[in-house]
C-alpha positions as CSV (number, residue, x, y, z in Angstrom):
1,M,66.0,86.7,115.2
2,R,68.1,88.5,118.1
3,N,67.1,86.0,120.7
4,K,68.2,83.5,118.0
5,L,71.3,85.2,117.9
6,F,72.4,85.6,121.2
7,F,70.9,81.6,121.4
8,L,73.6,80.5,118.6
9,T,76.6,82.6,119.8
10,G,75.7,81.0,123.5
11,M,75.7,77.9,122.5
12,S,79.1,78.1,120.0
13,L,80.7,79.9,123.3
14,K,79.6,77.5,125.4
15,R,81.1,74.6,122.7
16,K,84.3,76.4,123.1
17,I,84.8,77.2,127.3
18,K,82.9,74.4,128.3
19,T,85.6,71.6,127.4
20,K,88.2,69.8,129.3
21,W,91.0,70.7,126.5
22,F,89.9,74.7,127.4
23,V,90.1,74.4,131.2
24,L,93.0,72.4,130.9
25,A,95.1,74.8,128.4
26,N,94.5,77.4,130.5
27,I,95.3,75.8,134.0
28,L,98.6,74.9,132.2
29,L,99.0,78.1,130.5
30,C,98.6,80.2,133.7
31,L,100.9,78.1,135.8
32,G,103.2,78.2,133.3
33,I,103.5,82.4,133.2
34,I,103.8,82.7,137.1
35,G,106.5,79.9,136.9
36,I,108.4,82.1,134.3
37,F,107.8,85.1,136.6
38,N,109.0,83.1,139.4
39,I,112.0,81.3,137.6
40,N,114.3,82.4,140.6
41,S,111.7,81.0,143.6
42,I,111.3,77.7,141.8
43,I,114.8,77.0,141.2
44,K,115.5,78.1,144.8
45,F,113.0,75.5,145.5
46,F,114.9,72.4,143.6
47,G,118.3,73.6,145.4
48,G,119.4,76.1,142.8
49,D,119.9,80.4,143.3
50,F,119.9,82.3,140.5
51,D,120.7,85.2,142.9
52,E,123.9,83.7,144.2
53,P,126.9,85.7,142.6
54,I,129.4,84.4,140.4
55,K,132.5,83.9,142.4
56,I,135.7,85.2,140.9
57,Y,138.8,83.7,142.2
58,V,141.8,85.8,141.9
59,V,145.6,84.1,142.3
60,D,147.6,87.4,142.4
61,E,151.2,86.8,141.9
62,T,151.9,90.1,140.7
63,K,150.8,91.5,144.8
64,E,149.0,94.6,143.1
65,S,146.6,93.9,140.9
66,Y,144.3,91.8,143.4
67,E,142.6,95.3,144.9
68,I,142.1,97.0,141.7
69,L,140.8,94.4,139.8
70,K,138.5,93.8,142.6
71,E,137.4,97.4,142.6
72,Q,137.1,97.5,138.6
73,I,134.8,94.3,138.3
74,H,132.2,96.1,141.1
75,T,132.7,99.4,138.9
76,I,131.7,97.7,135.6
77,D,129.0,95.0,137.3
78,K,127.0,98.5,138.9
79,G,127.5,100.3,136.0
80,Y,126.2,97.7,134.0
81,Y,123.3,95.9,136.3
82,G,122.3,98.8,138.3
83,E,123.4,100.0,141.9
84,E,122.1,97.2,143.7
85,S,123.5,94.9,141.4
86,N,125.8,92.1,143.5
87,T,126.6,89.9,140.0
88,Y,130.2,89.1,141.0
89,E,132.0,88.6,144.1
90,V,135.9,88.8,143.9
91,L,138.0,87.1,146.6
92,P,141.4,86.2,146.6
93,Y,142.9,82.8,145.9
94,T,147.3,81.9,147.1
95,E,147.3,78.5,145.6
96,E,147.5,78.1,141.6
97,E,148.1,74.6,141.1
98,A,144.8,74.2,143.2
99,I,142.5,76.3,141.8
100,T,141.9,73.9,139.2
101,D,140.3,71.1,141.3
102,F,138.9,73.9,143.3
103,I,136.2,75.5,140.0
104,K,135.7,72.1,138.5
105,G,132.3,71.4,138.4
106,E,131.8,74.3,139.5
107,S,129.2,76.6,136.7
108,K,129.5,79.7,139.2
109,K,133.0,79.8,140.0
110,Y,135.8,81.5,137.9
111,A,139.8,81.8,138.7
112,F,141.9,84.8,137.0
113,I,145.5,83.9,137.1
114,L,147.6,87.0,136.9
115,K,151.3,87.4,136.6
116,K,154.3,89.7,135.6
117,D,154.8,90.7,132.1
118,D,157.5,92.8,131.1
119,K,155.9,94.0,127.4
120,Y,152.0,93.5,128.2
121,V,152.6,94.5,131.9
122,L,149.8,91.4,133.2
123,D,150.0,88.1,131.7
124,V,146.5,86.9,132.4
125,T,144.7,83.6,132.9
126,L,141.1,83.0,133.1
127,M,139.9,79.7,134.2
128,S,136.0,78.1,134.1
129,D,134.8,74.8,134.2
130,G,132.4,75.4,131.2
131,Y,131.4,78.0,128.7
132,I,131.4,81.5,129.9
133,D,128.6,83.7,129.0
134,T,129.3,86.3,126.5
135,V,128.5,89.3,128.8
136,D,130.3,87.7,131.7
137,Y,133.3,87.6,129.3
138,Q,133.0,90.9,128.0
139,L,132.6,92.6,131.5
140,L,135.4,90.6,133.3
141,S,137.4,91.5,129.5
142,T,136.7,95.1,130.1
143,A,138.1,95.1,134.4
144,I,141.2,93.6,133.4
145,N,142.1,95.9,130.4
146,N,141.4,98.5,133.2
147,T,143.5,96.8,135.5
148,K,146.0,96.7,133.1
149,T,146.2,100.4,132.2
150,I,145.8,101.6,135.9
151,I,149.2,99.3,137.0
152,A,150.9,100.7,133.4
153,T,149.9,104.0,134.7
154,N,151.5,103.4,138.1
155,E,154.8,102.2,137.0
156,S,155.4,105.0,134.8
157,N,155.0,107.3,137.9
158,I,152.1,108.9,136.5
159,P,150.2,111.1,139.0
160,L,147.0,109.8,140.5
161,E,145.2,112.7,138.7
162,E,146.6,111.7,135.3
163,V,145.5,108.1,135.6
164,D,142.0,109.1,136.8
165,K,142.0,111.1,133.7
166,I,142.8,108.3,131.9
167,V,140.7,105.0,133.1
168,G,138.3,107.1,134.8
169,K,134.3,106.9,133.3
170,L,133.5,109.7,130.9
171,D,130.5,112.0,131.6
172,I,128.8,112.3,127.8
173,K,126.3,115.3,127.9
174,R,123.8,114.8,125.3
175,E,121.8,118.0,123.2
176,I,119.2,116.9,121.1
177,L,118.5,120.0,118.4
178,D,114.9,118.6,118.0
179,E,113.1,120.1,120.7
180,T,109.9,117.8,120.8
181,K,112.3,114.9,121.6
182,K,113.7,114.8,125.3
183,T,117.4,112.8,126.2
184,E,115.9,111.0,128.4
185,D,113.8,109.2,125.9
186,E,116.9,108.4,123.8
187,N,116.8,104.7,124.9
188,T,113.1,104.1,124.5
189,G,113.6,103.3,121.1
190,M,115.8,100.2,121.3
191,I,114.0,99.7,124.2
192,M,110.9,99.2,122.6
193,K,112.4,97.5,119.9
194,T,112.8,94.5,121.9
195,V,110.3,94.4,124.4
196,F,107.2,95.2,121.8
197,P,107.5,92.1,119.6
198,M,106.7,89.6,123.0
199,I,103.8,92.1,123.3
200,I,102.3,91.6,119.9
201,L,102.7,87.9,120.2
202,P,99.2,87.0,121.9
203,F,97.7,89.1,119.4
204,F,99.2,87.2,116.6
205,M,98.6,83.9,118.5
206,L,94.9,84.3,119.3
207,T,94.3,85.4,115.5
208,I,95.7,82.4,114.5
209,F,93.1,80.5,117.2
210,L,90.2,82.6,115.5
211,V,90.7,81.5,112.2
212,Q,91.2,78.2,113.0
213,M,88.4,77.9,115.4
214,I,85.6,79.3,113.5
215,G,86.9,77.7,110.2
216,A,86.8,73.7,112.3
217,E,83.3,74.6,113.6
218,V,81.7,75.4,110.3
219,N,83.3,72.3,108.9
220,D,81.9,70.2,111.6
221,E,78.9,71.1,111.2
222,K,78.9,71.0,107.4
223,T,80.3,67.5,108.2
224,T,77.6,66.1,110.4
225,R,74.5,67.6,108.2
226,G,73.9,69.8,111.3
227,M,74.3,73.4,109.3
228,E,70.5,71.9,107.4
229,I,69.0,71.6,110.6
230,I,70.6,75.1,111.4
231,I,69.8,77.1,108.3
232,S,66.3,75.2,108.4
233,N,65.7,77.8,111.6
234,V,67.9,80.4,111.2
235,S,68.8,82.4,108.2
236,A,72.2,82.8,106.9
237,K,73.1,86.0,108.4
238,T,72.1,85.3,111.7
239,H,74.3,82.2,111.6
240,F,77.4,84.0,110.1
241,A,77.1,86.7,112.8
242,S,76.7,84.2,115.5
243,K,80.4,82.3,114.4
244,V,81.9,85.8,113.8
245,L,80.6,87.3,117.9
246,A,81.1,83.9,119.2
247,G,84.9,83.4,117.6
248,N,85.6,87.0,118.8
249,F,84.0,87.1,122.5
250,F,86.1,83.8,122.9
251,V,89.6,85.4,121.7
252,L,89.0,88.6,124.0
253,L,87.8,85.9,126.9
254,Q,91.6,84.4,126.3
255,G,93.4,87.5,125.9
256,G,91.8,88.9,129.3
257,L,92.7,86.0,130.9
258,L,96.1,86.1,129.6
259,I,96.3,89.0,130.9
260,S,95.6,88.0,133.8
261,Y,97.9,85.6,134.7
262,V,100.9,87.9,133.7
263,L,99.1,90.2,136.3
264,I,98.9,87.2,138.8
265,G,102.7,86.3,138.1
266,F,104.1,89.5,139.0
267,V,101.5,89.9,142.3
268,V,103.3,86.2,143.2
269,K,106.9,87.5,142.4
270,N,106.1,90.3,144.6
271,L,105.2,88.5,147.2
272,L,108.1,86.0,147.4
273,S,110.6,88.7,146.8
274,S,111.7,89.8,150.2
275,N,113.3,93.1,149.0
276,H,111.9,94.8,145.5
277,L,110.4,92.8,142.5
278,F,113.2,92.4,140.5
279,T,116.1,90.6,141.3
280,G,119.1,88.7,140.2
281,I,118.3,87.4,137.0
282,D,115.6,89.8,136.8
283,T,117.9,92.9,137.3
284,V,118.4,93.9,133.6
285,I,114.4,93.5,133.0
286,G,113.7,95.4,136.0
287,G,116.3,98.0,134.8
288,T,114.3,98.1,131.5
289,V,111.0,98.8,132.9
290,S,111.8,101.6,135.1
291,K,114.0,103.1,132.6
292,V,110.3,103.1,130.2
293,F,108.3,104.1,133.0
294,E,110.8,106.8,134.0
295,S,110.9,108.4,130.7
296,S,107.6,110.7,129.1
297,F,106.7,107.2,127.3
298,A,104.5,105.7,130.0
299,S,102.3,109.1,129.5
300,Q,102.2,107.9,126.0
301,L,100.6,104.6,127.2
302,T,97.4,106.5,127.8
303,Y,97.0,106.8,124.0
304,I,99.1,104.1,122.3
305,I,97.3,101.2,124.1
306,P,93.7,102.1,123.4
307,L,94.0,103.0,119.9
308,S,96.3,99.3,119.4
309,L,93.1,97.6,121.6
310,I,90.5,99.2,119.3
311,L,92.9,98.5,116.0
312,M,93.2,94.7,117.3
313,I,89.1,94.3,117.7
314,V,88.3,95.2,114.4
315,T,91.0,93.3,113.3
316,F,90.1,90.0,114.7
317,I,86.4,90.8,113.5
318,A,88.4,91.3,109.9
319,Y,89.9,87.9,110.4
320,S,87.0,86.4,111.7
321,L,84.3,87.4,108.7
322,L,87.5,85.7,105.9
323,A,88.0,82.7,108.0
324,G,84.2,82.3,108.1
325,I,83.6,83.4,104.5
326,L,86.3,80.8,103.7
327,A,84.9,78.2,105.7
328,S,81.9,78.1,104.2
329,I,82.8,77.4,100.6
330,T,85.1,74.3,102.0
331,T,83.4,70.4,103.2
332,N,86.4,69.8,105.2
333,T,88.8,70.4,107.1
334,E,91.7,69.6,104.8
335,D,90.2,72.2,102.1
336,F,90.0,74.8,104.7
337,Q,93.8,74.3,105.9
338,Q,94.8,75.1,102.2
339,L,92.4,77.9,101.9
340,Q,93.6,79.5,105.5
341,T,97.2,79.8,104.3
342,P,97.7,83.0,103.0
343,I,95.8,84.3,105.6
344,M,98.5,82.8,107.7
345,I,101.2,84.1,105.0
346,I,99.8,87.9,105.8
347,L,99.8,87.9,109.5
348,L,103.5,85.9,109.7
349,V,104.5,88.8,107.4
350,G,102.4,91.3,109.4
351,Y,104.5,90.2,112.5
352,Y,108.4,89.9,110.9
353,L,107.0,93.5,109.6
354,A,106.5,94.9,113.3
355,I,109.9,93.1,114.8
356,M,111.8,94.4,111.7
357,A,109.9,98.3,111.7
358,S,112.9,100.0,113.0
359,T,115.1,99.2,110.3
360,F,112.6,100.7,107.7
361,K,113.1,103.8,109.4
362,G,111.5,106.8,106.9
363,A,110.6,104.5,104.2
364,L,107.0,105.4,102.8
365,F,106.6,101.6,102.1
366,I,106.2,100.4,105.2
367,R,104.1,103.6,106.3
368,I,101.6,102.8,103.5
369,L,101.8,98.8,104.9
370,S,100.4,100.1,108.6
371,Y,97.1,101.1,106.7
372,V,96.8,97.6,105.1
373,P,94.1,95.8,107.1
374,L,95.1,92.9,108.5
375,V,98.2,93.9,108.8
376,S,97.9,97.3,110.3
377,A,96.8,95.9,114.0
378,I,100.3,94.1,114.4
379,L,102.5,96.8,112.3
380,S,100.9,99.7,113.5
381,P,101.4,99.8,117.0
382,S,105.0,99.1,116.5
383,L,105.7,102.1,113.9
384,L,103.4,104.2,116.8
385,V,106.1,103.3,119.7
386,I,109.1,104.0,117.8
387,G,108.0,107.2,116.3
388,Q,107.4,106.1,112.8
389,I,103.9,107.4,112.6
390,G,101.6,109.3,114.5
391,I,97.9,109.1,116.2
392,V,96.5,110.4,112.5
393,D,98.1,107.7,110.6
394,V,96.7,104.6,113.4
395,L,93.5,106.3,113.4
396,V,93.3,106.1,109.7
397,S,94.2,102.4,110.1
398,I,91.0,101.8,112.3
399,V,88.9,103.5,109.6
400,I,90.1,101.6,106.7
401,T,90.2,98.5,108.8
402,I,86.4,98.6,109.7
403,L,85.9,99.5,105.8
404,F,87.4,96.3,105.1
405,D,84.9,94.6,107.9
406,Y,82.0,96.3,105.9
407,L,83.1,95.3,102.6
408,L,83.6,91.5,104.1
409,I,80.2,91.6,105.4
410,H,78.6,93.2,102.4
411,F,79.9,90.7,99.6
412,G,81.1,87.7,102.2
413,L,77.3,87.1,103.0
414,K,76.9,86.4,99.6
415,I,79.1,83.9,99.6
416,Y,78.3,82.4,102.9
417,K,74.6,81.9,102.0
418,V,75.4,79.9,98.7
419,G,78.4,78.3,100.7
420,I,77.2,76.7,103.5
421,L,74.7,74.7,101.7
422,N,76.9,73.7,99.0
423,Y,78.7,70.1,99.9
424,S,80.6,69.5,96.7
425,S,84.4,70.4,96.9
426,E,85.7,71.1,93.3
427,G,86.3,74.6,92.4
428,L,86.6,76.0,95.4
429,W,87.4,79.9,93.9
430,K,85.3,79.2,91.1
431,K,81.8,78.6,93.9
432,M,82.9,81.8,95.2
433,F,82.9,84.0,92.3
434,K,80.2,82.8,91.3
435,A,77.9,83.3,94.7
436,L,79.5,87.1,94.2
437,K,77.6,87.3,91.1
438,Q,74.5,86.7,92.3
439,K,71.8,89.1,93.7
């Protein structure tokens, strides 16, 4: 029986892996992921440059604003993007009439025209060929307002020390009363609220592949009447187990391949980057990752990752069992797609709840939902990352999901035994409940 199980599992895996679609899809995935990580180098190769600074030309009719504005832009640039940032290059320009033609057609050239204004100190015009990115506009707006403040205080004969008091950066000292929380980890929650949805997306996609894969394979065997030949040689229990094992091995293999593509992308980027891993467009991402690993959150990964993986694996088993059960009572792919709709809705609800988890801080219902099988694999890791639940809660979710798997095996096998040889497409739910009543 064990040999038959391994044989069926191996055949099912080979049917999925040894296809042109699988090879082509993974080649495209690998190239796509590597390309995303190395978008700077690709753009450079085709004549562009993400690392090229935005050039800001300043026509200064006030004769005193240029140096102040230049210093303010560089200060704000380094404060936002990091000390090594060189996002903006500020340059003087003398001909106001020619500046329009100079920046026209140039997406990385802006121009400030600064004139005296008796009421507001400065009359400012910011020119660009097209739209200005929101972040760029906010930074430049802050810089020009700081420049105006400095000029106004200078004209008021306020001492330089007083000017520094007005426009100087204030260093805020944080004090958290809860001794279990650290100041340096304060931004980790915000960072992970943004990053984590991208991490759980592969699980979401792999689960969809798993459900559709098992459903399509069972329906294909029923449609071609191959199911009768298989069941005449092996038990329904062995056949059911082979589908579940093959489906889970496949998604774990695909998940491992995705991780390897990401690692390859990082390695290639590191080889192509002359100075450091994160350059140009990646400055903010690099800073975010650095902050995460500089905080105590890095040490928490030692238990967050294993617990999340265990929970995801037992949930993969749950989805595969459910997909196999539902596929067994259908006779074609169209019927299965109708039955799998509730599964997709549950999965989608879990994904969106994980994304919005931080907005439900302290809510009892979100904690309860983290224990619910099928949803917990996506929701519990998110809540654990942002500190709304603890390790015990995740362990409870794992135990509940394992119990759910047991119930699916115990009752689902009854449905599977009857359903795989039943070719009627009427009364699908009635067939299911009738099978449950049989001993």
